All heavy atoms as an XYZ file, in Angstrom:
621
protein
N      13.608    -38.041     16.015
C      13.350    -38.406     14.614
C      12.764    -39.822     14.573
O      13.363    -40.749     15.092
C      14.668    -38.325     13.822
C      14.565    -38.656     12.356
S      13.739    -37.449     11.323
C      15.005    -36.251     11.058
N      11.622    -39.951     13.950
C      10.975    -41.261     13.854
C      11.672    -42.137     12.822
O      12.259    -41.636     11.871
C       9.517    -41.097     13.427
C       8.664    -40.326     14.398
C       7.285    -40.057     13.829
O       7.116    -39.904     12.625
N       6.294    -39.995     14.692
N      11.569    -43.437     13.014
C      12.189    -44.375     12.080
C      11.514    -44.324     10.714
O      12.145    -44.551      9.699
C      12.125    -45.781     12.638
N      10.204    -44.019     10.704
C       9.485    -43.990      9.425
C       9.352    -42.589      8.850
O       8.463    -42.310      8.064
C       8.104    -44.646      9.578
C       7.144    -43.809     10.408
O       7.620    -42.927     11.165
O       5.933    -44.024     10.300
N      10.244    -41.698      9.261
C      10.232    -40.310      8.786
C      10.420    -40.281      7.264
O      11.295    -40.934      6.725
C      11.373    -39.547      9.462
C      11.364    -38.067      9.218
C      10.427    -37.311     10.146
O       9.880    -37.907     11.081
O      10.262    -36.116      9.909
N       9.559    -39.520      6.598
C       9.639    -39.427      5.151
C       9.199    -38.043      4.706
O       8.677    -37.264      5.501
C       8.762    -40.526      4.482
O       8.998    -40.514      3.077
C       7.280    -40.318      4.735
N       9.433    -37.724      3.464
C       8.926    -36.464      2.911
C       8.509    -36.704      1.471
O       9.030    -37.593      0.801
C       9.977    -35.362      2.999
O      11.069    -35.659      2.179
N       7.548    -35.916      1.053
C       7.023    -36.077     -0.296
C       6.699    -34.703     -0.863
O       6.133    -33.855     -0.164
C       5.759    -36.930     -0.235
C       5.313    -37.404     -1.592
C       4.292    -38.529     -1.507
O       4.338    -39.315     -0.549
O       3.458    -38.595     -2.413
N       7.058    -34.478     -2.116
C       6.742    -33.223     -2.793
C       5.524    -33.466     -3.673
O       5.531    -34.352     -4.526
C       7.935    -32.715     -3.629
C       7.539    -31.480     -4.424
C       9.124    -32.402     -2.736
N       4.467    -32.684     -3.429
C       3.240    -32.802     -4.210
C       3.210    -31.700     -5.260
O       3.564    -30.561     -4.981
C       2.013    -32.659     -3.300
C       1.976    -33.553     -2.071
C       0.732    -33.248     -1.244
C       2.012    -35.012     -2.453
N       2.775    -32.048     -6.451
C       2.647    -31.057     -7.526
C       1.238    -30.474     -7.455
O       0.261    -31.141     -7.805
C       2.845    -31.725     -8.897
C       4.275    -32.126     -9.173
C       5.088    -30.923     -9.560
C       6.464    -31.323    -10.037
N       7.318    -30.157    -10.238
N       1.148    -29.252     -6.959
C      -0.145    -28.582     -6.836
C       0.007    -27.178     -7.406
O       0.832    -26.400     -6.928
C      -0.585    -28.514     -5.362
C      -0.721    -29.937     -4.812
C      -1.893    -27.743     -5.224
C      -0.938    -30.014     -3.337
N      -0.770    -26.848     -8.444
C      -0.656    -25.516     -9.051
C      -0.793    -24.406     -8.015
O      -1.617    -24.500     -7.091
C      -1.812    -25.485    -10.061
C      -2.047    -26.928    -10.397
C      -1.767    -27.680     -9.126
N       0.008    -23.366     -8.164
C       0.093    -22.287     -7.180
C      -1.252    -21.632     -6.891
O      -1.488    -21.180     -5.774
C       1.100    -21.245     -7.648
N      -2.168    -21.607     -7.855
C      -3.450    -20.933     -7.610
C      -4.281    -21.650     -6.552
O      -5.189    -21.068     -5.981
C      -4.254    -20.737     -8.895
C      -4.877    -22.002     -9.481
C      -4.088    -22.530    -10.675
O      -2.876    -22.387    -10.737
N      -4.788    -23.136    -11.616
N      -3.970    -22.913     -6.245
C      -4.710    -23.648     -5.219
C      -4.105    -23.493     -3.827
O      -4.728    -23.863     -2.845
C      -4.780    -25.146     -5.570
C      -5.532    -25.414     -6.841
C      -4.891    -25.990     -7.930
C      -6.879    -25.098     -6.962
C      -5.573    -26.235     -9.114
C      -7.574    -25.345     -8.139
C      -6.921    -25.911     -9.214
O      -7.596    -26.147    -10.372
N      -2.892    -22.968     -3.747
C      -2.217    -22.868     -2.454
C      -3.000    -22.060     -1.421
O      -3.145    -22.522     -0.283
C      -0.792    -22.332     -2.607
C       0.110    -23.283     -3.345
N       1.461    -23.058     -3.475
C      -0.129    -24.450     -3.985
C       2.005    -24.056     -4.177
N       1.050    -24.904     -4.493
N      -3.526    -20.870     -1.773
C      -4.267    -20.105     -0.757
C      -5.444    -20.874     -0.156
O      -5.676    -20.806      1.051
C      -4.755    -18.869     -1.516
C      -3.758    -18.706     -2.618
C      -3.383    -20.115     -3.021
N      -6.175    -21.644     -0.968
C      -7.301    -22.391     -0.415
C      -6.834    -23.568      0.436
O      -7.520    -23.980      1.369
C      -8.245    -22.864     -1.527
O      -7.583    -23.707     -2.434
N      -5.653    -24.113      0.134
C      -5.096    -25.189      0.966
C      -4.567    -24.650      2.298
O      -4.648    -25.316      3.314
C      -3.959    -25.899      0.229
C      -4.369    -26.796     -0.928
C      -3.133    -27.279     -1.672
C      -5.181    -27.978     -0.437
N      -4.019    -23.436      2.263
C      -3.482    -22.827      3.473
C      -4.631    -22.365      4.374
O      -4.598    -22.579      5.574
C      -2.548    -21.640      3.113
C      -1.315    -22.170      2.382
C      -2.149    -20.872      4.376
C      -0.472    -21.098      1.733
N      -5.650    -21.769      3.774
C      -6.800    -21.284      4.527
C      -6.516    -19.948      5.182
O      -5.386    -19.474      5.184
N      -7.578    -19.327      5.743
C      -7.393    -18.029      6.395
C      -6.440    -18.147      7.585
O      -6.637    -18.991      8.454
C      -8.807    -17.635      6.843
C      -9.640    -18.852      6.709
C      -8.934    -19.802      5.785
N      -5.405    -17.333      7.593
C      -4.373    -17.344      8.648
C      -3.740    -18.721      8.844
O      -3.350    -19.079      9.946
C      -4.965    -16.872      9.982
O      -5.532    -15.607      9.839
N      -3.682    -19.509      7.777
C      -3.052    -20.818      7.852
C      -3.902    -21.867      8.560
O      -3.413    -22.936      8.910
N      -5.179    -21.582      8.757
C      -6.057    -22.455      9.539
C      -6.127    -23.876      8.992
O      -5.998    -24.846      9.733
C      -7.462    -21.833      9.576
C      -8.403    -22.497     10.555
C      -9.664    -21.671     10.705
C     -10.756    -22.279      9.865
N     -12.014    -21.541      9.964
N      -6.327    -24.008      7.692
C      -6.500    -25.331      7.103
C      -5.214    -26.155      7.143
O      -5.213    -27.315      7.530
C      -7.017    -25.207      5.668
C      -7.357    -26.543      5.051
C      -8.334    -27.351      5.616
C      -6.693    -27.003      3.924
C      -8.641    -28.585      5.071
C      -7.001    -28.233      3.368
C      -7.975    -29.021      3.943
O      -8.267    -30.250      3.407
N      -4.110    -25.527      6.779
C      -2.836    -26.250      6.773
C      -2.419    -26.634      8.199
O      -1.898    -27.725      8.420
C      -1.735    -25.464      6.014
C      -1.184    -24.316      6.833
C      -0.598    -26.381      5.618
N      -2.696    -25.780      9.174
C      -2.367    -26.112     10.568
C      -3.213    -27.278     11.056
O      -2.735    -28.143     11.787
C      -2.570    -24.889     11.478
C      -1.573    -23.753     11.263
C      -1.960    -22.534     12.099
C      -0.155    -24.190     11.589
N      -4.478    -27.335     10.638
C      -5.345    -28.449     11.021
C      -4.796    -29.761     10.440
O      -4.746    -30.780     11.130
C      -6.775    -28.216     10.518
C      -7.752    -29.292     10.977
C      -9.122    -29.124     10.371
N      -9.146    -29.378      8.940
C      -9.090    -30.595      8.388
N      -8.960    -31.671      9.133
N      -9.154    -30.739      7.081
N      -4.370    -29.717      9.181
C      -3.775    -30.906      8.562
C      -2.507    -31.338      9.286
O      -2.292    -32.520      9.521
C      -3.447    -30.642      7.090
C      -4.588    -30.703      6.087
C      -4.082    -30.305      4.709
C      -5.206    -32.085      6.048
N      -1.659    -30.350      9.624
C      -0.411    -30.667     10.323
C      -0.694    -31.325     11.671
O      -0.037    -32.299     12.045
C       0.435    -29.400     10.504
C       1.043    -28.917      9.204
C       1.902    -27.676      9.354
O       1.771    -26.956     10.355
O       2.718    -27.425      8.451
N      -1.683    -30.807     12.396
C      -2.049    -31.395     13.691
C      -2.655    -32.777     13.517
O      -2.306    -33.722     14.223
C      -3.057    -30.501     14.426
C      -2.404    -29.251     15.002
O      -1.159    -29.195     15.047
O      -3.148    -28.341     15.398
N      -3.579    -32.893     12.585
C      -4.298    -34.156     12.371
C      -3.355    -35.296     11.994
O      -3.505    -36.420     12.460
C      -5.347    -33.942     11.277
C      -6.209    -35.151     10.972
C      -7.275    -34.787      9.958
C      -8.130    -35.976      9.584
N      -9.144    -35.627      8.579
N      -2.384    -35.006     11.122
C      -1.498    -36.051     10.607
C      -0.088    -36.019     11.201
O       0.755    -36.828     10.827
C      -1.424    -35.969      9.084
C      -2.748    -36.275      8.430
C      -3.519    -35.263      7.881
C      -3.236    -37.577      8.371
C      -4.747    -35.535      7.288
C      -4.457    -37.864      7.780
C      -5.205    -36.839      7.243
O      -6.416    -37.127      6.656
N       0.176    -35.076     12.108
C       1.508    -34.922     12.722
C       2.597    -34.793     11.660
O       3.605    -35.497     11.669
C       1.805    -36.080     13.667
N       2.367    -33.877     10.706
C       3.329    -33.630      9.630
C       3.647    -32.135      9.579
O       2.975    -31.335     10.223
C       2.769    -34.068      8.243
C       2.561    -35.569      8.198
C       1.493    -33.331      7.891
N       4.662    -31.782      8.798
C       4.996    -30.385      8.522
C       4.762    -30.166      7.042
O       5.301    -30.895      6.202
C       6.472    -30.118      8.885
C       6.935    -28.718      8.575
C       6.353    -27.709      9.556
C       6.654    -26.291      9.112
N       5.467    -25.487      8.861
N       3.924    -29.187      6.719
C       3.608    -28.894      5.320
C       4.244    -27.559      4.964
O       4.018    -26.561      5.655
C       2.084    -28.856      5.098
C       1.477    -30.207      5.488
C       1.760    -28.511      3.645
C      -0.039    -30.234      5.520
N       5.063    -27.554      3.919
C       5.777    -26.348      3.515
C       5.346    -25.928      2.121
O       5.403    -26.720      1.180
C       7.301    -26.596      3.528
O       7.670    -27.103      4.810
C       8.066    -25.320      3.250
N       4.935    -24.663      2.011
C       4.584    -24.077      0.723
C       5.770    -23.239      0.251
O       6.564    -22.780      1.062
C       3.335    -23.197      0.865
C       2.081    -23.998      1.064
C       1.711    -24.425      2.331
C       1.284    -24.340     -0.013
C       0.563    -25.179      2.518
C       0.139    -25.091      0.162
C      -0.231    -25.510      1.431
N       5.874    -23.023     -1.046
C       7.010    -22.238     -1.551
C       6.981    -20.784     -1.068
O       5.901    -20.228     -0.877
C       6.869    -22.314     -3.075
C       5.513    -22.837     -3.345
C       5.013    -23.496     -2.109
N       8.154    -20.219     -0.846
C       8.326    -18.807     -0.479
C       7.443    -18.352      0.667
O       7.272    -19.048      1.648
C       8.107    -17.920     -1.706
C       9.205    -18.040     -2.756
C       9.032    -17.028     -3.870
N       7.642    -16.746     -4.201
C       6.873    -17.497     -5.016
N       7.374    -18.567     -5.581
N       5.619    -17.172     -5.274
N       6.851    -17.143      0.503
C       6.112    -16.523      1.602
C       4.737    -17.117      1.810
O       4.014    -16.706      2.696
C       6.016    -15.008      1.386
C       4.955    -14.563      0.393
C       5.362    -14.772     -1.057
O       5.109    -15.865     -1.581
O       5.928    -13.860     -1.660
N       4.369    -18.082      0.996
C       3.047    -18.690      1.126
C       2.853    -19.371      2.474
O       1.740    -19.511      2.937
C       2.834    -19.700      0.007
N       3.936    -19.759      3.123
C       3.835    -20.477      4.401
C       3.579    -19.512      5.549
O       4.400    -19.331      6.430
C       5.101    -21.286      4.646
N       2.440    -18.865      5.537
C       2.063    -17.930      6.590
C       1.797    -18.691      7.886
O       1.226    -19.771      7.856
C       0.780    -17.203      6.216
C       0.923    -16.245      5.067
C      -0.395    -15.606      4.707
O      -1.446    -16.224      4.930
O      -0.353    -14.495      4.186
N       2.179    -18.112      8.980
C       1.865    -18.692     10.271
C       2.689    -19.911     10.652
O       2.530    -20.425     11.738
N       3.538    -20.390      9.759
C       4.374    -21.545     10.095
C       5.656    -21.073     10.743
O       6.348    -20.242     10.180
N       5.950    -21.580     11.923
C       7.151    -21.097     12.607
C       8.416    -21.747     12.061
O       9.468    -21.169     12.113
C       7.051    -21.283     14.121
C       6.905    -22.722     14.597
C       5.458    -23.186     14.659
O       4.561    -22.404     14.297
O       5.241    -24.339     15.055
N       8.304    -22.963     11.517
C       9.473    -23.632     10.958
C       9.720    -23.191      9.527
O       9.340    -23.869      8.600
N      10.306    -22.038      9.352
C      10.516    -21.487      8.008
C      11.650    -22.245      7.301
O      12.745    -21.727      7.143
C      10.862    -20.002      8.092
C       9.733    -19.154      8.624
C       8.857    -18.668      7.480
C       7.890    -17.605      7.940
N       6.509    -18.031      7.988
N      11.361    -23.450      6.900
C      12.367    -24.231      6.180
C      12.455    -23.682      4.764
O      11.445    -23.579      4.083
C      11.987    -25.724      6.116
O      10.635    -25.824      5.677
C      12.143    -26.396      7.464
N      13.623    -23.338      4.353
C      13.819    -22.792      3.010
C      14.135    -23.925      2.045
O      15.235    -24.028      1.519
C      14.947    -21.740      3.016
C      14.543    -20.458      3.647
C      13.538    -19.683      2.772
N      12.547    -19.017      3.584
C      11.231    -19.160      3.441
N      10.726    -19.952      2.543
N      10.410    -18.501      4.225
N      13.162    -24.779      1.883
C      13.338    -25.873      0.927
C      13.243    -25.266     -0.468
O      12.442    -24.365     -0.702
C      12.224    -26.914      1.104
C      12.080    -27.455      2.506
C      13.101    -28.528      2.839
O      13.843    -28.952      1.940
O      13.143    -28.940      3.997
N      14.053    -25.745     -1.404
C      13.996    -25.199     -2.764
C      12.768    -25.717     -3.515
O      12.855    -26.625     -4.322
C      15.297    -25.707     -3.394
C      15.608    -26.951     -2.640
C      15.059    -26.773     -1.253
N      11.611    -25.138     -3.210
C      10.371    -25.584     -3.843
C      10.043    -24.716     -5.042
O      10.218    -23.505     -5.018
C       9.212    -25.499     -2.835
C       9.266    -26.465     -1.652
C       8.158    -26.130     -0.669
C       9.147    -27.896     -2.117
N       9.527    -25.339     -6.067
C       9.041    -24.599     -7.233
C       7.653    -24.062     -6.888
O       7.032    -24.501     -5.923
C       8.972    -25.527     -8.448
C      10.343    -26.019     -8.888
C      10.207    -26.840    -10.171
C      11.560    -27.354    -10.623
N      12.033    -28.490     -9.806
N       7.151    -23.136     -7.691
C       5.872    -22.482     -7.407
C       4.709    -23.463     -7.305
O       3.744    -23.214     -6.599
C       5.579    -21.436     -8.478
N       4.809    -24.602     -8.009
C       3.688    -25.559     -7.998
C       3.974    -26.777     -7.121
O       3.417    -27.845     -7.335
C       3.351    -25.996     -9.422
C       4.471    -26.795    -10.072
O       5.625    -26.737     -9.579
O       4.205    -27.484    -11.065
N       4.829    -26.618     -6.124
C       5.179    -27.743     -5.257
C       4.826    -27.450     -3.803
O       4.924    -26.320     -3.345
C       6.679    -28.061     -5.358
C       7.077    -28.597     -6.700
C       8.564    -28.894     -6.817
O       9.351    -28.394     -6.002
O       8.918    -29.633     -7.741
N       4.420    -28.500     -3.109
C       4.142    -28.431     -1.675
C       4.866    -29.613     -1.040
O       4.737    -30.743     -1.505
C       2.620    -28.519     -1.404
C       2.341    -28.541      0.093
C       1.890    -27.354     -2.062
N       5.632    -29.345      0.021
C       6.400    -30.390      0.696
C       5.658    -30.853      1.941
O       5.231    -30.030      2.755
C       7.773    -29.842      1.084
C       8.682    -30.794      1.868
C       9.155    -31.949      0.998
C       9.868    -30.042      2.442
N       5.494    -32.171      2.081
C       4.874    -32.755      3.272
C       5.917    -33.662      3.921
O       6.437    -34.567      3.276
C       3.610    -33.573      2.916
C       2.946    -34.103      4.175
C       2.629    -32.733      2.117
N       6.233    -33.394      5.201
C       7.248    -34.165      5.935
C       6.647    -34.728      7.195
O       5.886    -34.040      7.873
C       8.385    -33.233      6.375
C       9.553    -33.143      5.458
C      10.655    -32.367      6.161
C      11.799    -32.078      5.235
N      12.765    -31.162      5.816
N       7.031    -35.953      7.528
C       6.575    -36.551      8.779
C       6.631    -38.061      8.694
O       7.351    -38.615      7.864
N       5.865    -38.716      9.553
C       5.785    -40.171      9.527
C       5.100    -40.642      8.259
O       4.274    -39.921      7.686
N       5.443    -41.840      7.828
C       4.925    -42.388      6.578
C       3.393    -42.334      6.489
O       2.829    -41.888      5.500
C       5.403    -43.827      6.435
C       5.820    -44.212      5.047
C       6.482    -45.576      5.025
N       7.895    -45.539      5.433
C       8.876    -45.045      4.684
N       8.619    -44.538      3.506
N      10.120    -45.061      5.118
N       2.712    -42.793      7.554
C       1.246    -42.813      7.562
C       0.672    -41.402      7.520
O      -0.306    -41.137      6.828
C       0.732    -43.507      8.820
C       0.634    -45.005      8.721
C       0.314    -45.526     10.097
C      -0.706    -46.612     10.148
N      -0.721    -47.221     11.494
N       1.285    -40.496      8.270
C       0.822    -39.111      8.310
C       0.967    -38.431      6.969
O       0.068    -37.729      6.512
N       2.109    -38.648      6.323
C       2.348    -38.050      5.004
C       1.331    -38.588      4.001
O       0.748    -37.834      3.224
C       3.805    -38.307      4.531
C       3.977    -37.949      3.066
C       4.779    -37.504      5.378
N       1.074    -39.895      4.037
C       0.111    -40.498      3.115
C      -1.294    -39.941      3.355
O      -2.008    -39.605      2.406
C       0.105    -42.016      3.269
N      -1.683    -39.801      4.620
C      -3.002    -39.265      4.952
C      -3.144    -37.814      4.523
O      -4.155    -37.430      3.932
N      -2.142    -37.001      4.835
C      -2.167    -35.592      4.464
C      -2.183    -35.446      2.947
O      -2.930    -34.626      2.403
C      -0.972    -34.860      5.067
N      -1.374    -36.259      2.265
C      -1.326    -36.199      0.800
C      -2.702    -36.477      0.211
O      -3.173    -35.727     -0.650
C      -0.320    -37.205      0.244
C      -0.274    -37.174     -1.300
C       0.517    -38.314     -1.891
N      -0.141    -39.574     -1.580
C       0.466    -40.675     -1.155
N       1.765    -40.701     -0.988
N      -0.206    -41.764     -0.891
N      -3.366    -37.532      0.647
C      -4.650    -37.863      0.039
C      -5.687    -36.782      0.330
O      -6.473    -36.437     -0.536
C      -5.140    -39.242      0.484
O      -5.373    -39.262      1.862
N      -5.660    -36.189      1.527
C      -6.604    -35.122      1.830
C      -6.309    -33.852      1.024
O      -7.224    -33.214      0.526
C      -6.608    -34.820      3.333
C      -7.800    -34.005      3.740
C      -8.043    -33.964      5.233
O      -7.730    -34.946      5.938
O      -8.551    -32.928      5.697
N      -5.028    -33.515      0.877
C      -4.647    -32.337      0.084
C      -5.052    -32.516     -1.376
O      -5.606    -31.625     -2.000
C      -3.130    -32.073      0.197
C      -2.792    -31.532      1.591
C      -2.670    -31.080     -0.884
C      -1.309    -31.479      1.887
N      -4.795    -33.709     -1.923
C      -5.102    -33.947     -3.337
C      -6.600    -34.009     -3.590
O      -7.056    -33.691     -4.686
C      -4.401    -35.218     -3.832
C      -2.871    -35.125     -3.843
C      -2.251    -36.447     -4.272
C      -2.374    -33.998     -4.735
N      -7.393    -34.395     -2.590
C      -8.856    -34.361     -2.715
C      -9.344    -32.940     -2.895
O     -10.218    -32.664     -3.694
C      -9.503    -34.899     -1.424
C      -9.957    -36.317     -1.503
C     -10.467    -36.817     -0.148
O     -11.166    -36.052      0.548
O     -10.138    -37.952      0.196
N      -8.765    -32.029     -2.128
C      -9.166    -30.618     -2.148
C      -8.618    -29.919     -3.378
O      -9.324    -29.167     -4.039
C      -8.662    -29.894     -0.863
C      -8.919    -28.410     -0.951
C      -9.337    -30.479      0.360
N      -7.329    -30.171     -3.698
C      -6.622    -29.448     -4.752
C      -7.085    -29.689     -6.125
O      -7.840    -30.391     -6.574
C-alpha cells in the first residue's frame, strides 16, 4: 500500500460508461495501466476487471483508486472524454 494511496468518486452519467470502458474494457484497462490505478464502474459494467470490488456505487458514479498523482491524471482524462 502506497503512502499516497487515495480514492475518488467521479460523477459520470451512466450513458457515458460504455464509451469510457471501451470494447472488452480496452479503454479503462489502458487508463489503469497508464496511471497505475483501479477504476471501478457500478455493477456489471466492470467487464474484464478481475478485482470485482463491490463498492456501493450509484449508477452515475465511477471509483478511481490509486496513488494521488495517478488518480488525478486518470480523473482529468476521464472527465475530458465524459
